[in-house]
VOGU-3710 file (C-alpha; in Angstrom, 3 decimals, decimal comma):
1> mvepvtegag> -0,107/-0,105/0,131  1,368/3,221/-1,249  0,163/6,440/0,357  1,769/9,559/-1,351  1,905/12,455/0,689  -0,495/15,444/-0,257  -0,575/19,159/0,388  -3,476/18,339/2,979  -1,190/15,488/4,894  1,879/17,616/5,336
11> grsdtpaawq> 3,545/17,352/2,475  3,844/19,571/-0,812  2,457/18,104/-4,480  6,336/18,523/-5,797  6,609/16,257/-8,928  9,086/13,128/-8,803  11,902/15,025/-10,396  11,977/17,821/-7,674  12,194/15,369/-5,021  15,013/13,636/-6,364
21> pvaelceala> 17,324/15,275/-3,746  15,653/13,576/-0,876  14,960/10,250/-3,012  18,970/10,262/-3,606  19,714/11,314/0,327  17,663/8,276/1,290  19,138/5,901/-0,733  22,769/6,912/0,445  21,757/6,879/3,911  20,376/3,741/3,546
31> eelptvipki> 23,676/2,114/2,519  25,089/3,909/5,689  22,911/2,392/8,397  25,416/-0,452/9,127  27,295/2,503/10,816  24,232/4,685/11,667  22,049/1,907/13,340  24,368/1,200/16,345  24,542/4,542/17,186  20,994/5,338/17,387
41> vdrirleips> 20,773/1,735/19,254  23,370/3,373/21,652  21,471/6,535/22,484  18,281/4,322/22,894  19,844/2,208/25,702  21,121/4,978/27,311  17,865/6,834/27,670  15,881/4,334/28,359  17,843/1,800/30,708  15,126/-0,835/30,633
51> yrivdreqqe> 16,093/-1,656/26,810  19,322/-3,422/28,235  17,108/-6,937/28,863  16,949/-6,713/24,898  19,564/-8,682/23,057  21,443/-5,893/21,343  22,177/-7,842/18,246  18,849/-8,806/17,628  17,579/-4,919/18,632  20,188/-3,578/15,881
61> rdvtrhyqgl> 18,788/-5,774/13,190  14,790/-4,930/14,306  15,915/-1,222/14,111  17,690/-2,056/10,768  14,950/-3,750/9,338  12,426/-0,840/10,240  14,665/2,357/9,386  15,142/0,652/5,634  11,379/0,766/5,424  11,286/3,964/6,782
71> ltgvaarrlp> 13,656/5,576/4,181  11,877/3,956/1,442  8,958/5,699/2,293  10,384/8,994/2,838  11,926/8,497/-0,621  8,514/7,604/-2,151  6,925/10,187/0,411  4,291/7,504/1,598  2,964/6,298/5,167  4,047/2,681/6,006
81> treevdaaha> 2,761/0,110/4,396  0,807/-2,815/5,683  3,377/-4,932/5,828  5,637/-2,499/7,703  2,865/-1,985/10,039  2,509/-5,707/10,509  6,316/-5,786/11,319  6,062/-3,133/14,053  2,754/-5,399/15,575  4,938/-8,423/15,334
91> lgaeraatgl> 7,656/-6,900/17,383  5,866/-5,336/20,159  4,289/-9,096/20,727  8,284/-10,107/20,657  8,887/-7,184/23,010  6,281/-8,020/25,550  7,717/-11,714/25,752  11,038/-10,053/26,777  9,440/-8,388/29,869  10,316/-4,923/28,424
101> plyalveayh> 7,738/-2,672/29,986  5,316/-0,830/27,579  6,379/2,970/28,326  10,135/1,376/27,626  8,727/0,230/23,947  6,798/3,503/22,795  9,672/5,606/24,157  12,040/3,848/21,993  10,194/4,528/19,019  10,303/8,412/19,646
111> vgyremwnvl> 13,779/8,247/20,599  14,939/6,078/17,180  12,706/8,515/15,189  14,559/11,717/16,783  17,944/10,194/16,117  17,045/9,118/12,571  15,174/12,488/11,608  18,351/14,470/12,995  20,302/12,303/10,772  18,628/12,886/7,480
121> laraqshdpr> 18,563/16,972/8,679  22,428/16,831/9,108  23,094/14,813/5,795  20,632/16,896/4,052  22,865/19,992/4,630  25,971/18,677/3,162  24,006/16,496/0,531  21,979/19,260/-1,346  20,344/22,212/0,203  17,432/21,476/-1,585
131> agaqlvsivg> 16,993/18,576/0,346  16,772/20,359/3,635  13,828/22,213/2,616  11,963/19,299/1,215  12,233/17,358/4,579  11,049/20,385/6,763  7,679/19,878/4,356  7,289/16,298/5,181  7,634/16,311/8,976  4,182/15,639/9,382
141> mfwtwvqhss> 4,805/12,417/7,445  7,584/11,464/9,012  5,958/11,598/12,540  2,934/9,996/11,434  5,190/7,045/10,857  6,106/7,136/14,701  2,409/7,296/15,722  1,723/4,475/13,072  4,368/1,983/14,073  4,205/2,641/17,997
151> saaaeaygaa> 0,668/2,226/17,913  0,855/-0,808/16,445  3,609/-2,413/18,294  1,667/-1,208/21,579  -1,516/-2,752/20,377  0,138/-6,106/19,988  2,022/-5,954/23,126  -1,037/-5,200/25,117  -2,820/-8,294/23,434  0,212/-10,497/24,057
161> vraadatllr> 0,536/-9,373/27,743  -3,129/-9,997/28,164  -3,135/-13,228/26,905  -0,036/-14,236/28,972  -1,591/-12,753/31,942  -4,935/-14,755/31,565  -2,686/-18,133/31,689  -0,760/-17,114/34,325  -3,893/-16,058/36,486  -5,653/-19,520/35,535
171> lthqfldglv> -2,652/-21,352/36,764  -2,286/-18,964/39,961  -6,094/-19,647/40,943  -5,362/-23,454/40,893  -2,230/-23,455/42,569  -3,655/-20,894/45,774  -6,886/-23,328/45,776  -4,819/-26,563/45,633  -2,837/-25,167/48,514  -5,966/-24,244/50,581
181> taapagvdle> -7,721/-27,517/49,889  -4,586/-29,431/50,475  -4,105/-30,724/46,625  -7,246/-32,450/45,856  -7,038/-35,274/43,325  -5,862/-34,748/39,872  -3,897/-31,884/40,907  -0,316/-31,879/41,050  0,749/-29,275/43,112  4,523/-29,525/42,419
191> qlaaaltfdp> 3,894/-29,117/38,753  1,921/-26,100/39,254  4,609/-24,534/41,354  6,782/-25,404/38,606  4,733/-23,753/35,944  5,007/-20,740/37,787  8,493/-21,067/38,082  8,700/-21,609/41,656  11,122/-23,875/43,266  8,421/-26,341/45,407
201> agefqalcsp> 10,866/-26,977/47,961  11,778/-23,145/48,254  10,755/-20,947/50,768  7,629/-19,302/50,535  5,971/-16,010/52,157  2,469/-14,785/51,566  0,886/-11,650/51,701  -3,052/-10,769/52,271  -4,466/-7,642/51,327  -8,478/-6,525/50,831
211> aedwpdermm> -9,239/-7,640/47,451  -11,731/-4,656/47,104  -8,500/-2,536/47,424  -7,427/-4,490/43,799  -9,163/-4,123/40,662  -7,912/-6,271/37,808  -5,559/-3,102/36,285  -3,912/-3,049/39,435  -3,731/-6,734/40,185  -2,087/-6,867/36,484
221> elrhhrwpgt> 0,414/-4,398/36,942  1,352/-5,749/40,404  1,796/-9,203/38,521  3,909/-7,936/35,487  6,129/-5,711/37,955  9,868/-6,782/37,288  10,517/-8,598/40,454  13,993/-10,024/41,437  12,140/-13,470/42,441  8,913/-15,094/41,272
231> lrcatrgnlm> 5,658/-13,554/42,795  1,841/-14,595/41,585  -1,067/-13,174/42,959  -4,692/-13,443/42,746  -7,986/-12,656/44,567  -9,836/-15,372/46,500  -13,221/-14,271/47,857  -12,608/-11,310/49,758  -8,597/-11,318/49,691  -6,178/-10,617/47,636
241> itlaqdipph> -3,232/-13,258/47,996  0,330/-12,871/47,006  2,913/-15,675/47,327  6,252/-14,865/47,104  10,337/-16,652/46,574  13,184/-14,755/46,661  11,215/-11,558/47,323  11,380/-9,625/50,603  7,828/-8,638/51,745  8,567/-4,937/52,153
251> avveaarrhn> 9,666/-4,689/48,498  6,171/-6,113/47,805  4,440/-3,742/49,600  6,450/-0,755/48,675  5,505/-1,717/45,127  2,116/-2,080/45,686  1,803/1,383/47,311  2,492/2,805/44,358  -0,826/1,601/42,793  -2,433/2,106/45,999
261> pdasfgiglp> -1,211/4,014/48,762  -3,894/3,111/51,190  -3,722/-0,903/50,656  -3,475/-2,676/53,970  -1,514/-5,860/54,393  -0,882/-8,914/56,834  2,456/-10,881/56,293  2,889/-14,576/56,922  5,958/-16,070/58,287  8,621/-17,341/55,854
271> rtglpgaams> 7,874/-20,966/55,395  9,359/-24,030/53,359  8,020/-26,069/50,785  4,393/-26,549/49,642  2,980/-27,103/53,323  4,623/-24,255/54,424  3,184/-22,110/51,549  -0,273/-23,083/52,492  0,648/-22,393/56,104  2,293/-18,804/55,387
281> madaraalpl> -1,175/-17,746/53,453  -3,135/-18,727/56,867  -0,432/-16,306/58,855  -1,373/-13,720/56,155  -5,244/-14,045/56,225  -4,646/-14,088/60,386  -2,874/-11,058/60,261  -4,947/-8,731/58,381  -7,422/-7,982/59,987  -5,000/-6,502/62,800
291> aepgqvryfa> -3,842/-3,877/59,894  -6,092/-0,146/59,477  -6,017/0,784/55,738  -2,424/1,790/54,916  -1,391/-0,551/57,617  1,069/-3,708/57,568  0,724/-6,254/60,056  3,427/-9,147/60,249  2,410/-12,404/61,896  5,844/-12,713/63,424
301> dhwllatlap> 5,314/-9,529/65,448  1,577/-10,048/66,006  1,010/-13,997/65,828  -0,719/-13,739/69,638  -3,710/-11,318/68,506  -3,761/-12,977/65,289  -4,207/-16,081/66,632  -6,819/-15,354/69,036  -8,996/-12,456/66,759  -11,183/-15,387/65,114
311> taqrfavlle> -12,035/-16,259/68,510  -12,746/-12,829/70,108  -16,344/-13,344/70,128  -15,776/-15,577/73,007  -13,936/-13,361/75,103  -16,261/-10,083/74,504  -17,470/-10,549/78,005  -14,444/-9,863/79,480  -13,115/-7,339/76,543  -15,492/-5,229/76,165
321> prrevarqhp> -16,112/-3,521/79,351  -12,303/-2,834/79,441  -12,317/-1,540/75,934  -15,420/0,879/76,691  -12,810/2,289/79,250  -10,111/2,676/76,826  -12,692/4,638/74,161  -13,852/6,842/77,184  -10,254/7,436/78,521  -8,046/6,947/75,413
331> elaetvlrfa> -5,131/8,656/77,269  -5,045/5,775/80,185  -5,039/3,123/77,209  -2,083/4,843/75,339  -0,314/4,942/78,673  -0,706/1,400/79,772  0,506/0,549/76,095  3,537/2,723/76,054  4,396/1,847/79,944  4,725/-2,113/78,223
341> engfslssta> 6,833/-0,773/75,354  9,333/1,029/77,775  10,561/-1,439/79,732  7,863/-0,833/82,809  9,667/2,382/83,701  7,622/5,307/84,617  10,463/7,942/83,731  10,905/6,394/80,165  6,929/6,364/79,635  6,756/10,036/81,048
351> rvlhvhpntv> 9,270/10,982/78,646  7,404/9,518/75,769  4,346/11,114/76,590  5,841/14,227/77,671  4,066/14,089/80,876  5,467/13,828/84,472  6,253/10,327/86,066  3,526/10,901/88,553  0,978/11,464/85,757  2,073/7,975/84,479
361> kyrlqrwrql> 1,655/6,390/88,045  -1,583/7,937/88,473  -2,563/6,668/85,128  -1,870/3,100/85,793  -3,523/3,482/88,949  -6,932/4,487/87,212  -6,826/1,872/84,859  -6,671/-0,971/87,358  -9,339/0,910/89,381  -11,854/1,111/86,061
371> tdwdvrtwqg> -10,849/-2,272/84,467  -9,468/-4,534/87,389  -6,520/-5,098/85,375  -3,221/-4,378/87,041  -0,124/-3,757/83,939  2,176/-4,466/86,867  1,280/-8,390/86,466  1,520/-10,656/83,877  -2,164/-11,518/83,748  -3,254/-7,675/84,039
381> lsstvialgl> -0,474/-6,684/81,184  -1,679/-9,771/78,868  -5,165/-9,154/79,571  -4,597/-5,548/78,758  -2,761/-5,703/75,646  -5,008/-8,354/74,071  -8,241/-6,310/74,908  -6,483/-3,169/73,156  -4,866/-5,024/70,420  -7,870/-6,948/68,935
391> ptl> -9,632/-5,519/65,990  -13,137/-3,993/67,235  -15,787/-7,179/67,642
//
């Protein structure tokens, strides 16, 4: 398909003979591509570091083919042919398979075209003054090549990522369900783990977050983040469950919060093997109810409260009267907790709260009077910490 540039498309209706200086320029530059292309690729890889995951020799071959078409198109004053658009489409799918981010793919087109345009203008000035003026007349057509090529590549990239993500998500659901149900008949969890690039005998760590905070697009971005290890995530019921291997949980939380700053997380213990993966998921589910929006709760730090929370209704008759005291006298509740955190020292607690030690002493006595729990004893302290630490019943 050849589409000559018309005056309405941003060019001029020059005769073929008048356009000969540009045609000769493009032919000459096409012969120089073996020396020009490496410099353009250098610039792309410098400005877009993500491109370093793409094999350089392959990138140079792809760029060479593309700019051979571009120079032919400029010489003929036409837009990309169907075959050239299809080639960009195929390239987009290939780049998706390498894990290159979409923004890097699109930006590479802009950087590459910018560099090629600069080369054309520089060659025109030394080749024939008329060529420079004629190039300026088709600047609109030149950048339409950018639009057509990058749009085709981005479209194919998106389709490839969505197809790969659908397969990945299906396997992840099967794997998580298999862990929860202890691998029902016909499910080989080791094979599923390997298909998801997990080491079945390795160490797993689970994170849970409310599913309502994770619509499909956010989940997809999290799954396709460039991780140092393996991460798989999916929703099950009202939870978003993530299993990670060789990735510290704080890195997962940090990346997740770029998409949802208010997300809360429960984080399980790191545990070994597939049974450990299932237990870490249970840890994370238990820790999550202790987290307010935007908070992170590690099962390792809050295992007692996380373990008691599911049966807290049984203790309501004991807990609620004391929790009501805390609601009516928040300064007392804060004081007893800071007292426990500061070595049961009146002076240390007073410094943290910016009050006099006698004030701390009075508040502890008042807490005992109102709750019948003395935080100077194990029984009173543990009961208080549980009552104040459990989520609202």
